[in-house]
SENUKOL-663667 format. One record per residue (C-alpha): x, y, z; residue in three letters. Coordinates in steps of 0.001 Angstrom, whole numbers, padded with zeros to 6 digits, always signed. Layout:
N
XYZALA;...
***
This chain:
477
-000056-000093-000050MET;+001407+003552-000965SER;+002319+005832+001873GLN;-000511+008226+000833ILE;-002916+005532+001101LYS;-001807+004524+004274THR;-001802+008023+005641ILE;-005405+008309+004310PHE;-006615+005016+005868LYS;-005358+005953+009301ASN;-006815+009515+008912MET;-010248+008333+007837SER;-010591+006182+011020TRP;-009339+009096+013212ILE;-011368+011659+011312LEU;-014462+009696+011493VAL;-014145+009456+015276SER;-013092+013207+015603GLN;-016297+014142+013617ILE;-018334+011935+016285ILE;-016118+013675+019046ALA;-016847+017138+017578SER;-020505+016470+017440ILE;-020675+015074+021058CYS;-018382+017929+022388GLY;-020657+020517+020666PHE;-023628+019146+022343ILE;-022028+018802+025809TRP;-020529+022158+025464THR;-023925+023637+024984ILE;-025502+021565+027542LEU;-022938+022198+030321ILE;-022889+025850+029675ALA;-026388+026279+029873ARG;-026813+023907+032805TYR;-024154+025475+035102LEU;-024492+029203+034121GLY;-021765+031724+033489VAL;-020121+031488+037039SER;-019847+027838+037651GLU;-018874+027277+033981TYR;-016066+029666+034830GLY;-014979+027390+037588ILE;-015054+024421+035402LEU;-012859+026362+032784GLY;-010408+027183+035508PHE;-010062+023602+036730ALA;-009568+022359+033083ILE;-007012+024996+032384SER;-005019+024631+035530LEU;-004702+020930+035080THR;-003883+021419+031446GLY;-001009+023698+032418ILE;+000427+021187+034902LEU;-000225+018109+032695VAL;+003699+018071+031959PHE;+004391+016953+035484THR;+002315+013798+034692MET;+003876+013112+031245ASP;+007277+014804+031029TRP;+007149+014614+027281GLY;+007455+010901+027468ILE;+004658+010201+025234SER;+006002+012409+022348THR;+009318+010905+022830HIS;+008121+007402+022670ILE;+005961+008142+019626VAL;+008936+009368+017598ARG;+011172+006609+018833HIS;+008989+003465+018168ILE;+007639+004884+014886SER;+011200+004212+013478THR;+011898+001199+015732ASP;+008798-001007+016373ASN;+010673-003768+018188ASP;+011477-001264+021033SER;+007754-000795+021971ALA;+007407-003471+024616PRO;+010316-002046+026787LYS;+009407+001635+026269TYR;+005701+001219+026995LEU;+006379-001279+029971GLY;+008461+001276+031650ASN;+006492+004474+030734ALA;+003099+003311+031891ILE;+004246+002679+035758PRO;+006639+005745+035575LEU;+003739+007928+034526LYS;+001735+006489+037403GLY;+004404+007660+039815VAL;+004360+011134+038338PHE;+000593+011094+038676GLY;+000889+011079+042467ILE;+003126+013774+042416GLY;+000907+015876+040266THR;-002140+015469+042729ILE;+000025+016708+045534ILE;+001452+019706+043576LEU;-001934+020845+042387ILE;-003512+020763+045890LEU;-000576+022967+047148ILE;-001069+025422+044346ILE;-004843+025664+044958LEU;-004200+026181+048773ILE;-001570+028860+047870LEU;-004248+030696+045533MET;-006596+030588+048372LYS;-009274+028860+046236SER;-012623+028137+047658ASP;-013689+024472+048515GLU;-015872+024037+045336LEU;-012937+025107+043148THR;-010572+022840+044966ILE;-012724+019869+044835THR;-013459+020295+041138VAL;-009946+020837+040098THR;-008639+017763+041979LEU;-011387+015732+040258LEU;-010150+017128+036829PHE;-006555+016317+038082THR;-007657+012530+038207ILE;-009264+012651+034786GLU;-006127+014325+033489MET;-003884+011554+034915ILE;-006134+008895+033208ILE;-006079+010946+029988ARG;-002409+011232+029976SER;-002013+007416+030091LEU;-004607+007155+027349LEU;-002435+009478+025273GLY;+000400+007336+025586LEU;-001615+004136+024155LEU;-002872+006585+021460ASN;+000575+007521+020557GLY;+001436+003849+020286SER;-001406+003267+017743PHE;-000021+006114+015723GLN;+003483+004808+015955ALA;+002348+001432+014430PHE;-000089+003339+012002GLU;-003115+001657+013400GLU;-005446+004483+013388GLY;-008382+002141+013587LYS;-008120+001468+017093TYR;-007521+004981+018134GLN;-010565+005904+016237GLY;-012795+003337+017808ILE;-011435+004274+021292GLU;-012025+008078+020675ASN;-015583+007143+019704THR;-016245+005162+022736ILE;-014789+007944+024949LEU;-016860+010684+023589ASN;-020273+008763+023339LEU;-019873+007468+026879ILE;-019039+010944+028180LEU;-022067+012510+026360LEU;-024275+009804+027904ILE;-022902+010424+031383PHE;-023318+014260+031048ILE;-026826+013768+029963LEU;-027420+011474+032933ILE;-025830+014145+035219THR;-027963+016938+034029ILE;-031097+014866+034024PHE;-030608+013895+037608THR;-029200+017341+038547ASP;-025881+015987+040165LEU;-024388+019443+039481GLY;-020819+020406+038524ILE;-019381+017348+040738TYR;-021572+015047+038659GLY;-020030+016612+035274ILE;-016400+016261+036856SER;-017108+012586+037565ILE;-018502+011921+034258SER;-015222+012978+032531TYR;-013263+010630+034962ILE;-015514+007505+034234LEU;-015464+008096+030486ALA;-011768+008352+030224ASN;-011360+005286+032579LEU;-013442+003066+030281ILE;-011731+004443+027225ALA;-008278+003538+028740PHE;-009427-000039+029661ILE;-010509-000735+026072TYR;-007351+000945+024514ALA;-005144-001093+026652TYR;-006925-004381+025796TYR;-006728-003788+022033VAL;-003087-002641+022446LEU;-002191-005791+024163GLU;-004140-008121+021855LYS;-003670-006697+018406HIS;-000677-004267+018436VAL;+002154-004869+020977VAL;+002308-006270+024543LYS;+004245-004142+027009PRO;+006847-005642+028969LYS;+006098-004158+032431PHE;+009156-003375+034740GLU;+010534-000222+036409LEU;+014071-000242+035148ASP;+015348+002866+037038LYS;+018260+003615+034583ALA;+016082+003287+031607PHE;+013314+005453+033131CYS;+015958+007990+034070LYS;+017212+007952+030363LYS;+013968+008402+028698ILE;+013022+011010+031212THR;+016120+013101+030432ILE;+015568+012502+026602LEU;+012015+013647+026956SER;+012660+016889+028835MET;+012662+018977+025923PRO;+009185+017781+024905PHE;+008212+018203+028669ALA;+009220+021849+028724ILE;+007746+022503+025387GLY;+004420+021001+026670THR;+004569+022998+029756LEU;+005115+026368+027772LEU;+002567+025263+025167TYR;+000079+024680+028045SER;+000760+027863+029833ILE;+000474+029652+026479TYR;-002846+028349+025718TYR;-004407+028027+029214SER;-002811+030842+031349ILE;-005442+033331+030173ASP;-008353+031506+031675ILE;-006326+031109+034963VAL;-005389+034887+034942MET;-009063+035915+034148LEU;-010348+034090+037116THR;-007844+035810+039499ASN;-007854+039260+037977LEU;-011496+039720+036802VAL;-013647+036830+038209GLY;-015624+033695+037386ASN;-018124+035332+035127SER;-015548+036683+032761ALA;-013796+033370+032820THR;-017220+031848+032075GLY;-017774+034166+028915ILE;-014244+033399+027610TYR;-014386+029777+028349ASN;-017649+029353+026318ALA;-015849+030664+023149THR;-012752+028925+023922TYR;-014716+025587+024004LYS;-016014+026217+020480LEU;-012363+026974+019312ILE;-011408+023772+020843SER;-013937+021760+018833VAL;-012342+023218+015614LEU;-008863+022400+016805ASN;-009802+018795+017081LEU;-009658+018501+013345PHE;-006134+019648+013380TYR;-005182+017317+016079SER;-006441+014494+013699VAL;-003976+015668+010965TYR;-001141+016039+013458THR;-001740+012519+014870ALA;-001471+010779+011521VAL;+001199+013142+009935ILE;+003719+013321+012884PHE;+004951+009594+012878PRO;+004911+009705+009058VAL;+007177+012841+009052MET;+009484+011197+011345SER;+009889+008446+008911LYS;+010392+010857+006079PHE;+013105+012676+007965TYR;+014967+009337+008270GLU;+014493+008433+004606ASN;+013885+011405+002424ASP;+013945+015164+003456GLU;+012282+016255+000506LYS;+009288+014229+001257LEU;+009338+015853+004727LEU;+009014+019369+003242LEU;+006323+018480+000775ILE;+004323+016907+003681SER;+004563+020195+005363PHE;+003707+022251+002411GLU;+000594+020105+001679LYS;-000414+020185+005460SER;-000621+024005+005407ILE;-002246+024295+001926LYS;-004904+021827+002756TYR;-005611+023028+006318LEU;-005797+026691+005180MET;-008190+025838+002450PHE;-010777+024739+004968ILE;-010181+027015+007989ILE;-009741+030684+006462ILE;-013213+030652+004722PRO;-014526+029076+007990LEU;-012998+031951+010032ALA;-014523+034672+007710ILE;-017902+033143+008030GLY;-017624+032811+011780THR;-016440+036419+012138MET;-019535+037682+010247ILE;-022038+035497+012140TYR;-020418+035464+015561SER;-023358+036823+017445LEU;-025780+034484+015628ASP;-023623+031359+016533ILE;-023295+032445+020098ILE;-027063+033036+020672GLN;-027901+029718+018937PHE;-025466+027769+021065ILE;-025538+029339+024332TYR;-028570+031723+024459GLY;-028582+035376+025412HIS;-026860+034897+028592GLU;-023553+034594+026664TYR;-024198+037380+024271ASP;-020923+039069+025315ALA;-018991+035979+023973ALA;-019498+037003+020375SER;-016860+039690+020426SER;-014330+037089+021856VAL;-015403+034572+019018LEU;-014773+037154+016382SER;-011207+037534+017638ILE;-010365+034088+018772LEU;-011491+032406+015393ILE;-008312+033605+013919TRP;-006192+031743+016268THR;-007512+028522+014676VAL;-005785+029501+011469CYS;-002718+030359+013094LEU;-002702+027152+015309ILE;-003098+025192+012196PHE;+000067+026643+010674ILE;+002064+026564+013672SER;+000882+022929+014338GLY;+002185+021811+010992ALA;+005449+023749+011528ALA;+005571+021969+014904ASN;+005347+018665+013277SER;+008158+019577+010785LEU;+010593+020776+013375LEU;+009905+017785+015888ASN;+010174+015362+013137ALA;+013580+017037+012327SER;+014671+016704+016058TYR;+014332+020558+016593LYS;+012263+020024+019857GLU;+014628+022160+021644VAL;+014000+025052+019353THR;+010288+024481+019541VAL;+010508+024689+023231THR;+012271+027996+023072LYS;+009830+029411+020694ILE;+006915+028599+022973TYR;+008993+029874+025937GLY;+009273+033279+024114ILE;+005524+033247+023322ALA;+004433+032180+026845ALA;+006396+035055+028433ILE;+005019+037428+025762PHE;+001484+036103+026525ASN;+001742+036615+030240ILE;+003103+039869+030251VAL;+000738+041344+027671LEU;-002200+039592+029433ASN;-001187+041574+032821PHE;-001907+044849+030898PHE;-004793+043659+028600MET;-007070+041787+031027ILE;-007573+044508+033716PRO;-008565+046884+030969TYR;-010238+044812+028341LEU;-011332+041698+030238SER;-011977+038706+028105TYR;-011613+040649+024731ASN;-008075+041563+025927GLY;-007248+037924+026743ALA;-008498+037179+023087ALA;-006367+039748+021563ILE;-003330+038658+023338THR;-003777+035122+022262THR;-004003+036147+018525VAL;-000855+038427+018817LEU;+000968+035578+020577SER;+000055+033110+017932ASP;+001264+035574+015170ILE;+004793+035542+017120LEU;+004937+031936+017140ILE;+004385+031626+013342VAL;+006961+034238+012565ILE;+009509+032362+014884LEU;+008748+029064+013509GLN;+009254+030136+009943PHE;+012427+031948+010669TYR;+013831+028711+012077VAL;+012575+026574+009171ILE;+014134+028839+006756TYR;+017354+028784+008796LYS;+017693+025050+008840ILE;+017358+024929+005100GLY;+013756+023662+004759HIS;+012492+026485+002473ARG;+009038+026014+001448PRO;+008518+026219-002352ASN;+007195+029605-003429LYS;+004169+027869-004941LYS;+002856+027578-001340LEU;+002635+031278-000953TYR;+000781+031575-004298TYR;-001779+028988-003065ASP;-002201+030913+000288LEU;-002866+034149-001766ILE;-005511+032273-003833ARG;-007154+030891-000620ILE;-007195+034658+000862ILE;-008685+035821-002420ILE;-011449+033055-002389GLY;-012174+033991+001340SER;-012260+037744+000557ALA;-014754+037258-002202VAL;-016759+034999+000183LEU;-016696+037575+002895GLY;-017698+040498+000630ILE;-020600+038396-000886ALA;-022052+037367+002552LEU;-021933+041039+003758ASN;-023630+042170+000660MET;-026196+039642+000734LEU;-026783+039821+004404ASN;-028458+036364+004602LEU;-029817+034393+007376ASN;-026876+032325+008890MET;-028544+028916+007771TRP;-029003+030174+004315VAL;-025546+031567+004198ALA;-023706+028202+004868ILE;-024618+026573+001609PRO;-024507+029848-000319VAL;-021244+030623+001039GLY;-019891+027118+000385LEU;-020979+027410-003277ILE;-019491+030949-003743ILE;-016123+029768-002310TYR;-015837+026673-004297LEU;-016712+028501-007527ILE;-014060+031060-006885VAL;-011367+028432-005995ILE;-012130+026510-009223TYR;-011927+029795-011212LEU;-008533+030595-009960ILE;-007200+027125-010363ARG;-006368+026390-006795PHE;-005776+022495-007283PHE;-002709+021507-009122ASP;-001365+018169-010711ASP;+000269+017138-007348ASP;-003201+017607-005629ASP;-004937+015607-008269LYS;-002182+012791-007888TYR;-002976+012718-004172VAL;-006804+012437-004562ILE;-006204+009838-007246LYS;-003919+007906-004854GLU;-006553+008185-002053ILE;-009355+006998-004306LEU;-007417+004107-006025SER;-008676+000609-005289LYS;-005348-000700-006014LYS;-002445-001438-003380GLY;
***
């Protein structure tokens, strides 16, 4: 089977599961936000953000290091997994203690402490699950990850519906996340051991020390990445209050649903990029260029439409209580475009063994983000946090492309022409939607037709794209 077909096969499984996950996530985001109200939804957002920042203490970059290593050496998987799983368990105990200390120092109330500790347990299980998913990616067995992800999200939606129906409150919501992830982990481990690879359990201290040290650049990168994308919610809670956090978190959840599609692409492409780096650097660069081209083809027109209909979207999803979130959505939607670009660049740099450089980039961005938020949040509240996030994302993309050029991976000029075509098509779409002033539901099919016609007229798809499509649709191999 050709590499393109292998990629598409794995991506198809994960994509289908992520579509299901996005639908489920969209539903429970609406339900939870409406059920809890702005203030408690702010507490939930704080708990998820704080544990998200400190997830590095549970993982230490081990999952990413292992995916990269065993994708090029499958025979090493039993030893790596057999040591990593118990090692992450030890780290998990330390994480619980650390988060409790932080909450006490922050003088958090009892409800916030309890909810955050529950999400810490969920985060520990999710981190272990991430290691198993990484193994599926390394062995290019996207089928099992797709099934596991579907099970997780469907069960979580069912548990949340039960919680709301029986009025178990924010505690019930938190426990639902724990149980759903636990069930998904049990399934994933069973499948991994039966169909992919059987971990050889041991706690080799020398080996654990070795992989921990080698994983440190990924750990620091994960920490800085988490700080960068979650510190605004933590700062909003402390500088403004739970209600502002609830408004911001409502929009952030919608953005997260869109980012799930990027995570599908990355999950499939990163192991393949690692192999390309070992075998053919030209293919590595082509993979990077196509990643940006196809991701931008989808997300830029989506961002235009979202900006125009932001208030309609917020009112439809959350109701009038969250009207203030429309301005945040108009700003934050552009982070999706930037995250898609920076994500493709991250995959290229990590596959090229430039994880230390990636860490430095996110370190600079995290510092920039925190400092700017201290000025923006007190004056502009959630809008200030949103503007800061967009500016920080722009900084990351600029630094990443500087490094990519510096190491000799210069993208073909054709990529920039393709991006210009996408911008032209999206601009025409935006002008048409503004002039027509259509109802949001009518605008969706009309906008899609307008965009595709423009893309066709400016000849966006070239012979390489047609070859990729042909390979995917081919029944041979």
